N, C-alpha and C positions, 0 to 999 in steps of 0.2 A: 743310421738313426731313423727310427720310424716316426710317423707324424705325431703320435701321442707324446713321445719323449721330447720332440722338438717344441711342441706347444707348451709343455711343462717348463722347458727352459726359458721360453718367452716370458712366462709369468714370474719366474724367480729372478731372471737376469737384471731387470731394472733396479731392484733393491741391492743387488751385489754391486752394481755400478756406483750407486750413491754412497755405499759404505766404503768403497775402495776405488777412488776416482782414477787411480793410475792403472787399472786393470785393462782398459780398452784403448785401442789405438785412437789418438786424437783427443782423449779425455785429459783435462788438466791434472797435473801431478805435482806442481811446485808447492812446497809448504809456505812459500813467501806470499802467496796470493789467497784471497778468499773468493768464494764463488757463490753465485745465486742461481736458483732454478727459475727460469722465466718462461712465459708463454707469449709468443709473438707470431704474427702472420709473416710467413717467409715464402720465398719462391724456391722450390726444389727443381733441379734440372740435371740433365746428363751432359758431361763434357769429356772430351778426349785431351784436355790440356795437360794431363800428366801421363799421356801415352794411350792406353785403352780408355773406353768410355767408363766413367764412374759417376756416382751420384754426388752432387754438390747442393748447397743451399745458400741463399743470399737474402738480404733485406729487399723489400719491393722497389727501392731506389737503386739497386745494383751494388750496394756496399756490403761489407761484412760477409765476404764469401768464405764458406766453410766446406771442407770435403767430408762427406759422410761415409762413403765406402772407399776401400783402398785395395780392391782386387787388382792383381798384377796381370791377370789373363782374363779374356772375355770382355764383353760389352754389356753394361748395366744401365738401366733406365728407371726413374721413379714412376710409381703408379698412383700412390695415395699415402696419406697419413691418417692414422686412426683418429676418431673424433676427440679423444682425450689428448691428442698431440704426442703420444709416447711411442707409437710403433710406426715404422716405415714399411710400406708394401712396395716392393720393387721387383724387377725381373731382368733376366739375362736372355738375349736372343742373338743368334748367329744366323743371318739371312742366307749364308752359303750352305751351312750344314743343317739348318732348321732345328738346331739344338736350342731349347728354351727351358727356362725354369722360373717359377714364381717363388719369391722369398718374403719373409717377414722378419724384422729385427728391431730391437730397441733403437731409438734415434741415434744414440751415441755408441752403438755397437754392444757386444762384438758381432762380427759379420758371420752369418751362417754359411756353411759349406754345402749343405744338402737342401735342395728345393722342396717345398711342400708338394708340388705337383709340376708336371710339364705344363707350362703356361706363360702367358704374356700379360699385356696391359689389363688392369681392372680397377676396382675401388671398394672401399669399406661401406657396409651398411651403417645407418646411424647408431645402432647399438654397439658398434665396434667389435662384435662377436663373430661376424661373418664378413666375407668379402667375395665379390664376383670377379671373374677373370675369364680371359679367352684361353682356350687350350686347343692344341693341334692333335687330331685323331688320325691314326694310320690303321688301315685294314687291308684285306687282300685285294680289294678292287679299286679303292680310291683313298684319298686323304682330304681332310677338310677341317675347318675351325669350328669349335663348339663353345658355348658359354656354360660355365660351371659356377657353383657356389661352394665355398669351403667354410666350414664351421671351425672356429678356434676353441670351441667348448667341447665338442665330442669328436672332432677330427673327421667328420663326415664330409663327403664330396658328392654333389648332386648336379647332374646336367639338366639345364632348363631350356636349351634350344633343340630343335629337331635334328635328327640324324640326316646326314647327307646334304645339308644346306649350310654353306659357309656363313658363320656368324662370329663376329669378333669385335674388339675394342668396346667392351661394355662400360657403362658409367651409371651410378645409382643416383637418383634424385635425393635431395636433402631430407625429405620426409620418408624415404625408403619405399615409396609405392611404385615407382617406375624405374625401368632400366632402358637407357638408350644404347643402341649398338649399330654396327654396320653389317650389311649383308648383300650377297649377290642373289637376286631373284629375277628370273630363274638362274640356275647354276651356270648355264652357258651364256649368260647375258654379257654385254659389254659396258656395264655400268655398275656402280656401287651405290646403294641407297642407305640413307639414315632411317632407322626404325626406332620405335619405342614399344615397350611391352610392359605388362604388369610384372612385379618383382618375382612372381612364381612362374614366369614364362608364358602366361596366357595373354590373349588379346593383343597380338602383334598388329602394328599398323605402320605403314610407310609414311615418312614425312617429306621425302624428296622425290622428284619425278622419276619414273622408270623409263628413261630416255637414253638411247645410246650416246656415249661420249660424256655423260654426266657422272661425276665421281665425288662421292661424299667420303669424309674421313672423320675420325673420332669426335664425338660430341660430349659436352659437359653442361650440366644444368646450372643456370644462374642461381644466386643465393635464395631467391624466392620461388624457385622451381617453375616460374612462368615462361621461361624461354630455355632453349638449348642453343648453345653457340658451338659451331662446328666448321670444319674446312669443306669447301665445295668448289669444284670446277664446273662451271656452267656451260661447258662445251667450248671454251676458249683456251688461251695459252696459260692463264694464270690460275693459281689456287688461292682463294680468298676466304676470309672469315665471314660467316653468315649467322643470322639469328632466325629461329623458327619456334613456334609454340609447340609443346608436346601434344597438344590437341590437334595440330595440323594448321594449315593456312599458308599465307604468303611467306616467301623467304626474303629476309632483309639483309642486304650486304653491309658489312662494316668496313672492310677494305675492298678496293675494286681496281682491277686491271693493273696491278703492280707487276714489275718485272721479276721480283723475287717470289718464291713460293711460301705462302703463309700457312703454317700448320700448327696443330696441337694447341688450340686455344684453351685457356682455363680462366674463368672469371674469379675476381677476388670476392671477399665477404661483403664488401659494400654494395655490390651489384652495379657499380658504375664503371669498372675497369676490367680489362681482360689482358692476360699475358699470353704470349705465343712466341714461336720461333719463326724467323724469317731468313731466307737464304736459299742455298742449294745443298745438294747431297754431301759435299765434302767440307762445306764451311757455312755456318749459319750463326746467328746471334739471337739473344732473347730480347724481346720488345714488349712494351705495354702500350695500350691504346684505350681511349674511352669507348664505351659501347656505341656511342653515336658517331664514331669514326674520327673524332678530334684528338689532339694532343698525343700524337704518336711519339714514343720515347724509346731510344736504344739503350738497353741496360748493360750489355756486355760489349766489350771492345777488344776483340782479338781475332786471330786467324784460325781458330779451332772450330770444332763442331759442337756448339752449345745447343741443346735440343730438349724437347718435351718438357716444358715447364709445368709444374703443379703448384698452385697457391693454396697453402694451408696454414692453420695455426699449429705451431710446433713448440713442444716443451724441451728446453735444452739449457745447458749450463753456460753462464757468462762470468767473466772476471769482474769483480767489483772494484 
């Protein structure tokens, strides 16, 4: 299936789902119930509670857990939801084989089998017609991550980061003007920095120090675009959540010195709360915390790997 055929399927499929609710896995099919299409802020996350990693979603208080993807092989993580709440951007990545793929599907399926491109984590632009993502490039002399933009209108793919410089984990500001990302500068360095650039790839600038032993990971813009919340290791043993202005300045910790590793923060639409995963490689849970560091809450309670939460308004069917 080529990309144009796949994108045409994305446009047609949601209407087919609404006219025949029993056609996709997990869609309601009982004639004894009535259903309503609702839009609610939900937390999407990856979990291996059914075997391999698949995409789930739940209410912000941890209730109403629903499974969105049902792949029996491979590991899948959420990346974003389109601004209209109808499309899920997600990816598959195998860290052992480096096989990755970026996918888009209607929230309630069906699940695609062919990726749009070789890629990982990314996010939609505000128009919902494009998304940015990280992709791994192989050539004869080296391999590295680049940042690309894919259009769902004309199926074009454009690279916006420089060749030969590892750039990954991009996130788009809510007004569509900036992209945050992680990069190694220089390539041989022993630190990862948080950067921001214009949405066309111009005007790159570092937001975290170029100091050995300092490691930044994925950033997400707050709802007013005035801050980026990200994971940072400030040279110690812990990975904590920090805030920084996209214009630069001081780094403000939210969590500090915890024994767990706090990764993949995502603010909610109120601008007051952030959701993240805390734990270690084989077992972690989803938490929420206020941006000022108060009122930490554990939302999942199990012995599985619950990972990479994304907080978005989602359109889906509920039983009335």
